[in-house]
C-alpha positions as CSV (number, residue, x, y, z in Angstrom):
1,M,24.9,31.8,-57.7
2,Q,21.6,31.5,-55.9
3,I,21.9,30.7,-52.2
4,T,19.0,29.9,-50.0
5,M,19.3,29.8,-46.2
6,I,16.7,28.4,-43.8
7,I,16.3,29.4,-40.1
8,S,13.4,29.5,-37.7
9,T,13.7,33.2,-36.8
10,L,16.0,36.2,-37.3
11,D,15.8,37.2,-33.6
12,C,18.8,37.8,-31.4
13,G,21.0,34.8,-31.3
14,G,24.2,33.2,-32.4
15,A,22.8,31.3,-35.4
16,E,20.8,34.3,-36.5
17,K,24.0,36.5,-36.4
18,V,25.9,33.9,-38.4
19,I,23.2,33.7,-41.0
20,S,23.0,37.5,-41.3
21,N,26.7,37.9,-41.6
22,M,27.0,35.1,-44.2
23,A,24.1,36.4,-46.2
24,N,25.4,40.0,-46.2
25,Y,28.8,38.8,-47.2
26,W,27.6,36.7,-50.1
27,V,25.2,39.4,-51.4
28,D,28.1,41.9,-51.4
29,K,30.0,39.3,-53.6
30,G,27.2,39.4,-56.1
31,H,25.3,36.3,-55.2
32,N,21.5,36.1,-55.1
33,I,20.5,35.4,-51.5
34,T,17.2,34.2,-50.0
35,I,16.6,33.6,-46.3
36,I,13.5,31.5,-45.5
37,K,12.3,31.9,-41.9
38,F,9.5,30.2,-40.1
39,D,8.1,33.2,-38.2
40,S,5.9,36.0,-39.5
41,E,6.9,38.9,-41.7
42,D,6.1,41.4,-39.0
43,K,9.0,40.0,-36.9
44,L,11.9,42.2,-38.1
45,P,15.5,40.9,-38.1
46,F,17.5,41.7,-35.0
47,Y,20.7,42.0,-37.1
48,W,21.0,44.2,-40.2
49,I,20.1,42.4,-43.4
50,N,21.1,44.0,-46.7
51,P,17.9,45.1,-48.6
52,K,19.1,43.1,-51.6
53,I,18.5,39.9,-49.7
54,N,15.1,38.3,-50.2
55,V,13.6,37.3,-46.8
56,V,10.6,35.0,-47.0
57,S,8.5,34.5,-43.9
58,L,6.5,31.2,-43.8
59,N,4.4,32.3,-40.8
60,I,4.2,28.8,-39.3
61,M,5.4,29.6,-35.8
62,K,2.4,31.8,-34.7
63,L,0.4,29.0,-33.2
64,S,3.1,27.5,-31.0
65,K,6.7,28.3,-30.0
66,N,7.5,24.6,-30.5
67,L,8.7,24.2,-34.1
68,G,7.5,20.6,-34.5
69,Q,4.1,21.5,-33.2
70,S,4.0,24.5,-35.5
71,I,4.8,22.4,-38.5
72,L,2.0,19.9,-37.6
73,N,-0.4,22.8,-37.0
74,N,0.5,24.3,-40.4
75,I,-0.1,20.9,-42.2
76,Y,-3.4,20.6,-40.4
77,L,-4.5,24.1,-41.3
78,N,-3.5,23.6,-45.0
79,C,-5.2,20.2,-45.3
80,N,-8.3,21.6,-43.5
81,S,-8.5,24.6,-45.9
82,K,-8.3,22.3,-48.9
83,L,-11.2,20.3,-47.7
84,N,-13.5,23.3,-47.3
């Protein structure tokens, strides 16, 4: 089974620990796991993530720590780049 999980970051925190534990458990059971996170790929996970897990970084939090503002900034940047 393909399982995709979405979270803002994989920093130190309760939700991050739960996502890491769930993903590691399911990949050990033979499932294909992808974690999508909003921060950049240079931000390494705080908790151990099995190398079999595909971690995708959207890199949309670099402009602001506010998630809503980051999404709006990303939309603006994408729309602006298509106009040029």
